[in-house]
C-alpha positions as CSV (number, residue, x, y, z in Angstrom):
1,X,19.8,-121.9,19.3
2,X,17.7,-121.8,16.3
3,X,15.1,-119.7,17.9
4,X,17.6,-117.0,19.1
5,X,19.0,-117.1,15.6
6,X,15.5,-116.4,14.2
7,X,14.7,-113.7,16.6
8,X,18.2,-111.9,15.7
9,X,17.2,-112.2,12.1
10,X,14.0,-110.4,12.4
11,X,15.3,-107.9,14.7
12,X,18.1,-107.0,12.2
13,X,15.1,-105.4,10.2
14,X,14.7,-102.6,12.9
15,X,18.5,-101.5,12.4
16,X,18.4,-102.0,8.4
17,X,15.1,-100.0,7.9
18,X,16.0,-96.8,9.7
19,X,19.5,-96.9,8.1
20,X,17.7,-97.3,4.6
21,X,15.2,-94.4,5.6
22,X,18.2,-92.1,6.3
23,X,19.8,-93.1,3.0
24,X,16.6,-92.7,0.9
25,X,15.9,-89.5,2.4
26,X,19.2,-88.0,1.7
27,X,19.6,-89.7,-1.6
28,X,16.3,-89.0,-3.1
29,X,16.7,-85.3,-1.9
30,X,19.8,-85.0,-3.7
31,X,18.2,-86.6,-6.7
32,X,15.7,-83.7,-6.6
33,X,12.8,-86.1,-5.9
34,X,9.7,-84.1,-4.8
35,X,9.2,-83.8,-1.1
36,X,5.8,-85.5,-1.4
37,X,7.4,-88.6,-2.9
38,X,10.2,-88.7,-0.4
39,X,7.4,-88.7,2.4
40,X,5.8,-91.6,0.8
41,X,9.2,-93.4,0.6
42,X,9.7,-93.0,4.3
43,X,6.3,-93.9,5.2
44,X,6.5,-97.0,3.1
45,X,9.7,-97.9,4.8
46,X,8.4,-97.3,8.2
47,X,5.4,-99.6,7.4
48,X,7.8,-102.3,6.6
49,X,8.8,-102.1,10.5
50,X,5.2,-102.3,11.3
51,X,4.8,-105.4,9.3
52,X,7.7,-107.1,10.8
53,X,6.5,-106.2,14.1
54,X,3.1,-108.0,13.4
55,X,5.3,-110.8,11.8
56,X,7.3,-111.1,14.9
57,X,4.1,-111.4,17.0
58,X,2.7,-114.0,14.7
59,X,5.8,-116.2,15.1
60,X,5.9,-115.8,19.0
61,X,2.5,-117.4,18.9
62,X,3.7,-120.2,16.9
63,X,6.8,-120.8,19.2
64,X,8.9,-119.6,16.1
65,X,8.0,-122.8,14.3
66,X,6.8,-121.7,10.7
67,X,3.3,-122.9,9.6
68,X,1.3,-121.2,7.0
69,X,-1.8,-120.1,9.1
70,X,-4.6,-117.5,8.9
71,X,-4.3,-115.1,11.8
72,X,-4.9,-111.6,12.5
73,X,-1.2,-111.0,12.9
74,X,-0.4,-112.6,9.7
75,X,-3.1,-110.4,8.0
76,X,-1.5,-107.3,9.4
77,X,1.7,-108.5,8.1
78,X,0.6,-108.6,4.6
79,X,-1.6,-105.7,4.8
80,X,1.2,-103.4,6.0
81,X,3.8,-105.1,3.7
82,X,1.6,-104.5,0.7
83,X,1.0,-100.8,1.8
84,X,4.8,-100.4,2.3
85,X,5.7,-101.6,-1.2
86,X,3.0,-99.4,-2.7
87,X,4.3,-96.3,-0.8
88,X,7.9,-97.1,-1.3
89,X,7.3,-97.6,-5.0
90,X,5.3,-94.2,-5.1
91,X,8.1,-92.6,-3.3
92,X,10.3,-93.2,-6.5
93,X,8.0,-91.1,-8.8
94,X,9.8,-87.9,-10.0
95,X,6.7,-86.8,-11.6
96,X,3.2,-87.8,-11.1
97,X,1.6,-88.8,-14.3
98,X,-1.8,-90.5,-15.3
99,X,-0.2,-93.9,-15.3
100,X,1.2,-93.5,-11.8
101,X,-2.2,-92.3,-10.7
102,X,-3.8,-95.4,-12.3
103,X,-1.5,-97.8,-10.8
104,X,-2.0,-96.4,-7.4
105,X,-5.7,-97.0,-7.8
106,X,-5.0,-100.5,-9.2
107,X,-2.8,-101.4,-6.0
108,X,-5.3,-99.7,-3.6
109,X,-8.0,-102.2,-5.1
110,X,-5.7,-105.1,-5.2
111,X,-5.0,-104.4,-1.4
112,X,-8.9,-104.5,-0.9
113,X,-9.3,-107.9,-2.8
114,X,-6.4,-109.3,-1.2
115,X,-7.9,-108.5,2.2
116,X,-11.4,-110.0,1.2
117,X,-9.6,-113.2,-0.1
118,X,-7.8,-113.5,3.1
119,X,-10.9,-113.7,5.0
120,X,-12.3,-116.2,2.6
121,X,-9.2,-118.2,2.9
122,X,-9.6,-118.1,6.6
123,X,-13.2,-119.2,6.5
124,X,-12.4,-122.2,4.3
125,X,-8.9,-123.0,5.8
126,X,-7.5,-122.9,2.2
127,X,-3.9,-121.6,1.9
128,X,-4.3,-121.0,-2.0
129,X,-6.2,-117.9,-1.1
130,X,-2.9,-116.4,-0.2
131,X,-1.6,-116.8,-3.8
132,X,-3.1,-113.6,-4.9
133,X,-1.3,-111.8,-2.3
134,X,1.9,-113.1,-3.4
135,X,1.1,-112.1,-7.0
136,X,0.1,-108.7,-5.9
137,X,3.5,-108.3,-4.0
138,X,5.4,-109.4,-6.9
139,X,3.7,-106.8,-9.4
140,X,4.0,-104.0,-7.0
141,X,7.8,-105.0,-6.7
142,X,8.0,-105.1,-10.6
143,X,6.8,-101.4,-10.6
144,X,9.2,-100.4,-7.7
145,X,12.0,-102.0,-9.6
146,X,11.1,-100.1,-12.6
147,X,10.8,-97.0,-11.1
148,X,14.0,-97.6,-9.3
149,X,15.8,-98.1,-12.6
150,X,14.3,-95.0,-14.2
151,X,15.5,-93.0,-11.0
152,X,18.9,-94.6,-10.7
153,X,19.9,-95.6,-14.1
154,X,21.6,-98.7,-12.7
155,X,20.9,-102.2,-13.9
156,X,22.0,-103.7,-10.7
157,X,18.3,-102.7,-9.4
158,X,17.5,-106.2,-10.8
159,X,19.0,-107.8,-7.9
160,X,16.5,-106.1,-5.5
161,X,13.4,-108.2,-6.8
162,X,15.9,-111.3,-7.3
163,X,16.4,-111.5,-3.6
164,X,13.2,-109.8,-2.1
165,X,10.9,-111.7,-4.4
166,X,12.7,-114.7,-6.0
167,X,15.0,-115.8,-3.3
168,X,12.3,-114.9,-0.6
169,X,9.3,-116.9,-2.1
170,X,11.8,-119.8,-3.1
171,X,12.4,-120.3,0.7
172,X,8.7,-119.8,1.4
173,X,8.0,-122.7,-0.9
174,X,10.8,-124.7,0.7
175,X,9.3,-123.9,4.2
176,X,5.8,-125.0,3.3
177,X,6.8,-128.3,1.6
178,X,10.0,-129.2,3.1
179,X,10.2,-127.5,6.4
180,X,8.4,-130.0,8.7
181,X,11.6,-130.8,10.8
182,X,12.8,-128.1,13.4
183,X,16.1,-127.7,11.9
184,X,15.0,-127.1,8.3
185,X,12.1,-125.2,9.3
186,X,14.3,-122.7,11.1
187,X,17.0,-122.7,8.5
188,X,14.5,-121.9,5.7
189,X,12.9,-119.4,7.7
190,X,16.2,-117.6,8.4
191,X,17.2,-117.6,4.8
192,X,13.7,-116.4,3.7
193,X,14.3,-113.3,5.6
194,X,18.1,-112.9,5.7
195,X,18.8,-113.8,2.0
196,X,15.4,-112.6,0.9
197,X,13.8,-109.3,1.9
198,X,16.6,-107.9,4.0
199,X,19.1,-108.5,1.2
200,X,16.8,-106.8,-1.3
201,X,16.5,-103.7,1.0
202,X,20.0,-103.5,1.8
203,X,21.0,-103.6,-2.1
204,X,18.4,-100.9,-2.8
205,X,19.7,-98.8,0.0
206,X,23.3,-99.3,-1.5
207,X,22.2,-98.3,-5.0
208,X,20.6,-95.1,-3.6
209,X,23.4,-94.3,-1.5
210,X,25.8,-94.7,-4.5
211,X,23.9,-92.6,-7.1
212,X,22.2,-90.1,-4.6
213,X,25.0,-89.5,-2.0
214,X,28.4,-90.7,-2.9
215,X,28.2,-89.6,-6.7
216,X,26.4,-86.5,-5.9
217,X,29.1,-85.7,-3.1
218,X,31.8,-86.2,-5.7
219,X,30.0,-84.0,-8.3
220,X,29.6,-81.2,-5.7
221,X,33.3,-81.2,-4.8
222,X,34.4,-81.4,-8.5
223,X,32.2,-78.2,-8.9
224,X,34.0,-76.5,-6.0
225,X,37.6,-77.5,-7.1
226,X,39.5,-74.6,-8.8
227,X,40.3,-75.1,-12.4
228,X,44.0,-75.4,-13.0
């Protein structure tokens, strides 16, 4: 049934994220990223699971029929998701600079403002107050992508925001405007998660594996190989 497919789609995250955490830990370590940054990336990825747990609770209360509501579980989802992306982004910084510290302050203030606006939106039952949250997530992901590119030097990093932001928000839009029927509601919901966030995380993990583990292993083996 659609409900079972939705549940499986969300549970996949709890297999994908631990795998990504392992890859990021090993890959970033090989790429000589500072331990503090690696810890931040691990915490950020862990926060994604916390966010998804809140999202699952929210969907359970909806009977797995998506509607754009203001609830505590929905707030927790956005709060931990924003926090996760900020930490994940910070975990890709090789050297702390004034700019990176400034961005952390901006993101912290953004999280505060988004939290306040969420409460205002709840009071007025106005969905438009969630728009700043989407904008903030997009900005954070832009920084995450840039830092990922600087670290990995791989243009394919562009596919991460393409899926995690572009495809994700496209299906959110379709859900909100054309997802009234049970079938389309479930379909758009599944694709929003499966082809959106989860695909983006999987691509990012693969890129880190390729540069930080596979290529690193090849280089190390070539160093050990005897010269002919």
